[in-house]
N, C-alpha and C positions, 0 to 999 in steps of 0.2 A: 624409367620407362624405355623400352626398346623402340627407337624411332624407325627401325627398319620395317616395322609392321604398319606404318602409316604412309599415306601418299603425300608427297610434298606439293604444296600449292605452287611453289616456285618451279618445280619440275613440270607441272602441268602448264603453267603460264609460258615457260620457255619453249614449249612445243607449238605455241600458237603463232610464232613468227620470230624472225631474227631480232635480237636485242640491239636496237639502234642507239638507245641511250636510256638511262634510268634516273628518274627524279623521285626520291623517297619523300613522301609528304606525310605529315601527321596533322591533317586538316580537321579541325573540330567541326562537329555537325551542328548546324543551327537548328536547335530544337524549339520547343514551345517557349514562349516568353515566361519570365519569372512570375511567381505568384504576386498578386497585389499585396502591399505591405499591410493593408487593413483587411483583416479576415472576419467576415460575417458569415454565419451559417447559411442564411438565405437572405433574400431582400428584406423580409420582415423579421429577421432575427431568429426564426424558428428552424429547427433541424429538419432536413429532408426525410420524410417518412418512406422507408423502403420495405418491400416484401419480396420474398423469393418463392418461386414455384419450381421445384426440382432440386432436391437436397442430396444429389450425388457428389462425386469428387469435386467437380468444377463449382457447383453451387455452394458447397460448404467451405471450399478453400479460397479460390480467387475472389469469388463474389460474396463470401460470407465472413469467415474468420479474418481474412486480410483487410476487408473493408472496415470491419469493426475496430481492428487494431490500428489502422492508419488514419481513419477519417471520422472517428467517433465524435469529434468536435462539431461536425457538420451534418452527420446523418444518424439515424436510429432505425433499428429493425422493429417493425410492428407486426410481422407475421411471416411464418414459414409454412409451406405446403408441399406435400408429396403424397402420391398414391400409396406408398408403403409406410404404414403407421410406425413401424419400428425405425425405419431410416430417418424419418423426419424428427423423431425424438433424439436419435443419435446425432443428427445434424445440428440440432439446437445446442447440444453439449459441445460439439466440435467448434462451432462458431463462437460460443461463449455468450450467447444472448439469453435474456429472460422473456422474450416475446412469446405470444401464444403460437401454438402449432396446430395445423389443420390437415385433414385428408380430403376435405371438401373445399374446392377452390372458390366456389361462389360464396360460401360462408366466410372464408378468409377475406375476400375482397369487400364484402358488405360490412363486416365487423372491424377489420383493421383499417380500412380506408387509406391505403398507401398513396403517396404522391407518385411514386415510381414503382413499377413491378419489374423485377429482374427474372427473365425466363431462361432456365437452364435445364429444361426437360429433354427427353428424347426428341431428336430433330423433327420427326414426323408428326409430333404434337405441338410444335411451336406455334403454329397458326391459331390453334384453339385458344391458347392463353394470351397471345398477342392481341387477337381480335376482341376477346371478351374483356381483357384487361382494359383496353381503350374504351370499350363501351361502358365499363363501370368507373370511368373517370381517371384512370392512371396513364401517365406517360410510360413508355416501355424501354427497357434496356434488354436486348436479347443477345444470347450467344450466337455465333455463326454456326451453321448457315441459318439465315432467316427462316427458310422453309425448304421443302423438298420437291415440290412440283409446281407447274405453272398455274394450275387452278387455285392452289393455296396461296400462291404469291399474289394473284389478282384479288383474292378475298382480303388479304392484308392491306394491299394498296387502297382498296375501296373503303376499308374500315378507317384508315387514317384520314382519308378525305371526309368521310361521313362524320367522324367524331371530333375532328379538330385536334386530337391528341398526337403526340410525336413518338416515333420509334427509332431508337438508335441501335446500330449493330456494332458489336465490339470487335472490330478488326484490329487486334493488337499488333499484328505484323506491320501495319503501317507505321507504328511508333518506334520500332527498333532503330537505333542510330545508323546501322549499316544500310537499311532500306531507305531511311530518310535521306541519307547522303546521296544515294542513287537518284532519288527524286530531285534533289537540288541540282545535281550535275545535268540531268536531262532538261530541267526547266531553265537552267542557265545557258542552254544552247551549246554545251561543251562539245557535242558531236554533231552539231548542225540539226537538220530536220530528221527526226526519227522515222525510219522506214520499216524496220522489222525487228522481231525479238525471238530469240531461241531460249526456251525455258524448260528445264528438265529437272524434275523433283524425284528424290529417292527416299523411300521409307525402308528402314532396316528390318532385320529379322527379330528385333525386340519390340520397338515401338510400332512398326508396320504390322507385325503379327498380331499385336494387341487389338487392332480394329476387327480382326477376324475371330476373336474369342468373345467379344462383347456384343451388345445389341446392334452395333454398327454393321454386323455381317449380313443383315437383312435389308434389302433395298427399301422395303416399306417403312423401316425405322429411320434410316440415315439418308435415303436418296442415293446411296452408294458413295464411294470415295470421290466420284465426280462432283458431288455436292458437299458432303460432310468435310472432306479434307481440301479438295481443290478449290472450293469457294474462297478460301484464304488466298490462294495463288491467283485466281481470276480477279479478285478485288485488288490485289497488288498491281496486276497488269492494267486494270482499268484506271487506277490512280496514277501509276507511272506514265502511261500513254496519254492520259488526260482526254480520253474519248470513250465512247460507248461501243461495246461489241455489237457487230452487225450480223454475222453469220458464223456457223460452226459446222465442220465436218469431222467426224470422230470414228475411231476404232477402239475396241476393247474386248478383253477376254479374261476368264478365270483360268489361269495356267498353273498355279502353284498351290494355293490353299484349297480348302473345301474338298470336293470330290477327288482332287488330285493326290491326296495323301494316301500312303500305304497302310497306315494304322490310324485308328481313331477311337474316341470314347465320348462320353457325355461331357465330362469336365476333368481337369487335371487331378484333382484330389481323389477322385474315384476310379481313375483309369488304371486298369491292370497292366497296361503297356507303358506306363509313365517312364520307366527306366530306359526304355528304348527310344524315347522321343526327344529330339533336340529342342522341341518347342515346349517342353514341360515348364509350367509356370507355378512355382510354389507360393501360393497366395498366403500361406500360413506365416511366412516371414515378413509380411507387411501388416503391422498392427492396425493401421488406419483402415485398410481394406477389409480386414477381418471384422472390425467393429461396424463399419458402414454397410458392408455387403453380406458377408458370410453369416453374421449374427442375425440378419434380417431376411434371409432366404425363405424362411417359413411363411412370410407374408405374401410373397408373389412368385417364388420359385426362380428368381433371377440369379443366374450363375455368372459371377464376375470372372471365373477362370474356365470358361467354356473351351472346348476343343477347337483348334484352328482348322481341323479337317472335317468338321461336321458336314454332312451331306446337304443340309439346308442352306448353306452359304450361297447367296445369289448375287453378290457384288463382284465387280471386276478387280483383279490385282495387277493388270497391265493395261495401260490406257495411253492413247495419243490423239491429239486434235490439231486441226488447222483452224485458226480463228482470224476473221477479218474484222477490222475496226472501221467505224464510220469515217474516220479521218484518213483511211487508206493504209494504216499500219497492218502488217501481217505478222501473226504469231505462230510458231511451231512449239507445241507443248506436249510433255509426256509425264506420266507418273508411274513409277514402278514400286511395288509394295513388298519386295523381298530382296532388297539390296544388302550387301555386306556392311554398308555404312549409310548414315542418314544425312541428308543435306540437299543441295541443289547446285546446278550450274546455270548461269544466265548470261546472255550476251545481248546487248542493244546495238543495232547497226544504224548508223546515221549518215547523212550526206558528207559530213566532215570527219568521221571517225567511228570509234566503237568503244563500248564499255564492257568489260568482262568481270565476272565474279564467280568464285567457287567457294561455297560454304559447306563445311562439314559440321553438322550439329551433334553427331556422335562420333566417337573415336577421333577427336581433333588432333592436329599436328602437335607433337610434344613441344613444350617450351614456347609456344606461340600464344600470346594473349590478345590477339587482335584479329579482326576480319579484314580482308584485303579487297580493294577495288582497283582494277587496272584500267587506266584511261589511255586509249590509243587515239592520236590525232593524225589525220592524213599528212604525210610529208613532215612529220615532227617526231619528237621523242616520246617514249612510253613513260607514263607517270604511275607510281604506286601510291595509293591512298590507304592508310591504315586506320581502321576504326576500332578502338578498344572494345572488348567484349562488354555487353550490357550486364547490369547488375540485378536484373529481375528476369522473370520468365519470358519466353518468346523473343529471344535476342535483345532483351532490355526493354521490350515494348510494354509489358504488363503495367509496370508502375507509372510510366508516362501516360498511358491511356487513362488509368484510374485517376491520376492527378487532374487531368483535363476535365474529367466528368465531375469529380467531387470537390475539387478545390476551387475557390473563387479567383477570378482575375487571370486565368490561364488563357492566353491567346491561341490562335490556330493558324500560324503563318504558312504551314505546309499543307493546309486543307486535309488534315488527317481525320477529322470527324466524319463518320459514315452514317448517312441517312437511310431512310427506307428505300429510296431509289438505288443507292449503292448496294444495299443488301439484296434487293431483287435482281439487279443486273449480275451480281457475282453468282447467285444461284442459277440464273437463267442460262449462263454459259454451260454449266454442268448439266442442267436439265436438257438443253439443246443437244449436248454431246450424247446423252443417253438416248434421246429420240433419234439422233442421227444413226447411232449403232443399230437401233431397232429397224429403221427404215432403209438404211443404206444411202440416204440422201443428205444433201446440205440442208441445214435447218436455219431459218431466219429468225433472229431474236424478236423482231417486230410481230411475228405471227403468234407469239406465245402469250403476251399480255397486252394491255393498252399502252405500255411504255414504248416509245419510239426512240430508237437510237439517235443520239446527237453527236455531231462531229467534235464538238467541244463539250467536255463533261460538265454537268451542272453540279453546283456545290451549295449545300445548305448546312449551316451551323445550328445544331440543336442541343437541348439540355445544357 
């Protein structure tokens, strides 16, 4: 591999200040406690009964096939549901389960009677299944974002209080070793009192573009990338800062995709200009997508390889926000969806120092098998902390998240479990950003729902 094509982390870090001294650390990350030596499926010896609504890629993969493969001693699937009759049957085969399938959600819940409902539908419909699932007696595990606007968020909050059931949001980014190490450094007081954060996320012309060819391209489906994608980032900030967001001022535009394209079609397979388009996506080379989506287009017309320059695209591809937290911390955040590489740069500024990190999630530096954190202390030496790459998706977070949910005896020393309050507050930052762009004004989080920002983040361990 030609390393000249990649940007060196060292080169970037060297530009941030003179190198007074270097301490190379290979500090292990304190993750969740080990599993209890005695493994019981549940308190009464029975397996946890799971159902899934939404059998797309995430539902059949991370929350379907992988769960059955890794945790079948503790869980069983009792129902799968999707509005697309062909896709739910395909999903059943991909997952490898023999449980019943449904296109009628109410019927599934009444007949399957799951202990836990896993919600992996289009974001704009999450609230329907979360609320009704709780009303029908199930606890909820939902993909992020929990929902897409403040009214739906309030309905979910009310339903949890009314039913007594619990909703857990699957923020797998919290569990990656690199991000967990940052949490440890901040909470150990390594840079003193945290005062501000600079956080800039880059989506590339492969993964980033994919949001604009799928259902995410419509704000009514995804809440925009402010909610669908950035809720991940806002949750990390809330968790790292250990406080609730208080107010948001934002800017955003659609500058690259959608109406900005010079050529466009309905979808890549049928586009007569495909040979001229750098964003051509050949879905026929992906067997799983062909089986799950293309083979089932006849049921609902959903095109997985839609054109990234469709005129109906109404989400932003360039965003920036200033966020104030209840404990006084200030955040400068941005998201760009057409970068040549994928990853982020983040810096934490404190009264005694600074933490820097630059992560490339695509096109990583050649021959490097770790992520790096740089710890600067005032009047002291610079320290490099290397965190080995994770061995599962989302920076190693996926497996650790699922272990904590489905294996007995897993502790939560880093407070990584995300409750309904966490889910709501992460969404509300993005929702406030959308509202701020529309109004041109600062939006207060307390004005959106009954949740009131707290200077010290509240924690609740669930499921």
